[in-house]
Kinemage of the C-alpha trace (Angstrom):
@kinemage 1
@onewidth
@group {chain A} dominant
@subgroup {mainchain}
@vectorlist {calphas} color= white
{ca met a 1} P -0.131 0.089 0.121
{ca leu a 2} L 1.199 3.584 -1.014
{ca val a 3} L 1.420 5.720 2.027
{ca met a 4} L 1.417 9.336 1.281
{ca asp a 5} L 1.278 12.358 3.970
{ca asn a 6} L -0.508 15.669 3.332
{ca thr a 7} L 2.531 17.392 1.648
{ca asp a 8} L 2.954 14.833 -1.477
{ca lys a 9} L -1.159 14.850 -1.895
{ca asn a 10} L -0.654 18.830 -2.097
{ca his a 11} L 2.144 18.266 -4.396
{ca ile a 12} L 0.673 16.165 -6.909
{ca gly a 13} L -2.985 18.353 -6.847
{ca thr a 14} L -0.859 21.637 -7.243
{ca ile a 15} L 1.085 20.064 -10.185
{ca leu a 16} L -2.283 18.976 -11.812
{ca lys a 17} L -4.344 22.539 -11.069
{ca gln a 18} L -1.078 24.396 -12.554
{ca gln a 19} L -0.728 22.373 -15.634
{ca arg a 20} L -4.902 22.461 -16.215
{ca ile a 21} L -4.791 26.242 -15.821
{ca ser a 22} L -1.916 26.916 -18.159
{ca leu a 23} L -3.559 24.979 -21.096
{ca pro a 24} L -5.905 26.757 -20.063
{ca leu a 25} L -8.764 24.366 -18.870
{ca thr a 26} L -11.392 25.105 -16.680
{ca leu a 27} L -12.381 21.887 -13.914
{ca gln a 28} L -15.688 21.198 -15.782
{ca glu a 29} L -13.745 20.735 -19.471
{ca leu a 30} L -10.980 18.783 -17.817
{ca ala a 31} L -13.635 16.125 -16.225
{ca gly a 32} L -15.330 16.237 -19.660
{ca lys a 33} L -12.151 15.272 -21.439
{ca ala a 34} L -11.297 12.425 -18.927
{ca lys a 35} L -14.723 11.404 -17.940
{ca val a 36} L -14.004 12.192 -14.240
{ca ser a 37} L -16.397 13.868 -11.975
{ca ala a 38} L -15.176 17.476 -11.306
{ca ser a 39} L -15.670 17.206 -7.696
{ca his a 40} L -13.288 14.666 -7.252
{ca leu a 41} L -10.860 16.390 -9.464
{ca gly a 42} L -11.324 19.423 -7.425
{ca arg a 43} L -10.531 17.205 -4.098
{ca ile a 44} L -7.369 16.233 -6.112
{ca glu a 45} L -6.208 19.404 -6.765
{ca arg a 46} L -6.765 20.643 -3.405
{ca gly a 47} L -5.046 17.868 -1.429
{ca glu a 48} L -8.068 16.353 -0.254
{ca arg a 49} L -7.634 13.110 -2.370
{ca phe a 50} L -4.915 11.479 -3.707
{ca pro a 51} L -5.333 10.444 -7.286
{ca ser a 52} L -5.228 6.706 -8.035
{ca ala a 53} L -3.112 5.076 -11.202
{ca his a 54} L -6.627 4.764 -13.122
{ca ile a 55} L -7.523 8.874 -12.793
{ca leu a 56} L -3.777 9.488 -13.434
{ca arg a 57} L -4.336 7.669 -17.061
{ca lys a 58} L -7.338 9.385 -17.425
{ca ile a 59} L -6.457 12.882 -17.105
{ca ala a 60} L -2.573 12.637 -18.479
{ca ala a 61} L -3.411 12.872 -21.999
{ca pro a 62} L -5.920 15.746 -21.422
{ca leu a 63} L -3.331 17.588 -19.293
{ca gly a 64} L -0.358 16.937 -22.016
{ca phe a 65} L 1.184 14.392 -20.040
{ca glu a 66} L 2.881 11.351 -20.818
{ca glu a 67} L 1.107 8.410 -18.388
{ca asn a 68} L 4.537 7.619 -17.091
{ca glu a 69} L 5.308 11.236 -15.834
{ca leu a 70} L 2.277 11.299 -14.154
{ca phe a 71} L 2.844 7.813 -12.405
{ca thr a 72} L 6.559 9.102 -11.592
{ca leu a 73} L 5.202 12.600 -10.277
{ca ala a 74} L 2.590 11.175 -7.895
{ca gly a 75} L 5.200 8.685 -6.667
{ca tyr a 76} L 4.058 5.136 -7.926
{ca leu a 77} L 7.293 5.364 -10.098
{ca ser a 78} L 10.549 5.741 -9.482
{ca ser a 79} L 12.946 7.625 -11.611
{ca ala a 80} L 15.701 5.627 -10.761
{ca ser a 81} L 14.052 2.293 -11.975
{ca pro a 82} L 15.478 0.709 -15.168
{ca gln a 83} L 12.793 1.931 -17.368
{ca ala a 84} L 13.598 5.475 -16.413
{ca ala a 85} L 15.061 6.563 -19.892
{ca glu a 86} L 11.571 5.796 -21.348
{ca arg a 87} L 9.693 8.129 -18.677
{ca thr a 88} L 12.183 10.820 -19.071
{ca pro a 89} L 10.288 14.150 -20.643
{ca ser a 90} L 11.584 14.512 -24.392
{ca tyr a 91} L 12.628 17.956 -25.258
{ca gly a 92} L 12.518 18.840 -29.291
{ca ser a 93} L 14.280 15.619 -30.659
{ca gly a 94} L 15.721 14.021 -27.828
{ca gln a 95} L 15.474 12.858 -24.240
{ca leu a 96} L 16.958 14.747 -21.194
{ca asp a 97} L 20.621 14.861 -20.791
{ca pro a 98} L 21.798 11.331 -19.711
{ca tyr a 99} L 24.004 13.211 -17.081
{ca val a 100} L 21.340 15.620 -15.871
{ca ala a 101} L 18.824 12.381 -15.662
{ca arg a 102} L 21.564 10.144 -13.646
{ca val a 103} L 22.158 13.022 -11.330
{ca leu a 104} L 18.358 13.661 -10.971
{ca ser a 105} L 18.107 9.808 -10.042
{ca gln a 106} L 20.192 10.390 -7.004
{ca glu a 107} L 17.842 13.012 -5.228
{ca pro a 108} L 15.156 12.236 -3.292
{ca pro a 109} L 11.956 11.425 -4.918
{ca glu a 110} L 10.234 14.561 -3.881
{ca val a 111} L 13.035 16.668 -5.377
{ca gln a 112} L 12.356 14.268 -8.500
{ca arg a 113} L 9.088 14.810 -8.850
{ca ala a 114} L 9.539 18.800 -8.592
{ca val a 115} L 11.817 18.768 -11.396
{ca ile a 116} L 10.024 16.568 -13.526
{ca gly a 117} L 6.933 18.829 -12.907
{ca ile a 118} L 8.885 22.117 -13.880
{ca leu a 119} L 10.463 20.357 -17.048
{ca thr a 120} L 7.051 19.419 -17.915
{ca met a 121} L 5.132 22.640 -17.437
{ca leu a 122} L 8.077 23.959 -19.345
{ca arg a 123} L 7.964 21.588 -22.180
{ca ser a 124} L 4.110 22.637 -22.307
{ca ile a 125} L 5.114 26.201 -22.723
{ca ala a 126} L 7.106 25.412 -25.287
{ca lys a 127} L 4.849 23.404 -27.343
{ca ser a 128} L 2.247 26.876 -26.726
{ca met a 129} L 4.761 29.068 -27.900
{ca asp a 130} L 5.326 26.809 -31.456
{ca lys a 131} L 1.844 26.975 -32.272
């Protein structure tokens, strides 16, 4: 069983809310696209609920995330696992620099999640600027 403290719950909820707002999507629009109740998503964003893997799968695409990115941010996956290269956010034509990925994998999970969240938001901003 995965045990999360309130800080972890607030962390993933904050990332999801920031990403939703940056797109911009209302809570109701995201709920419609993901086929998840708006009230449940609101509780996740406020840190009152922790999202299940099932919910993360449903909201990943509408928010512009890869599923594995959200699983890593939520703490279901560790960036230090053998499949980390597959989950590393891609930028342009390549992956995150191997040195940076190796250094990041040595950081605590909270730091990994924060950095991956920041990089994902930057990628989203860069994509929106290309349009």
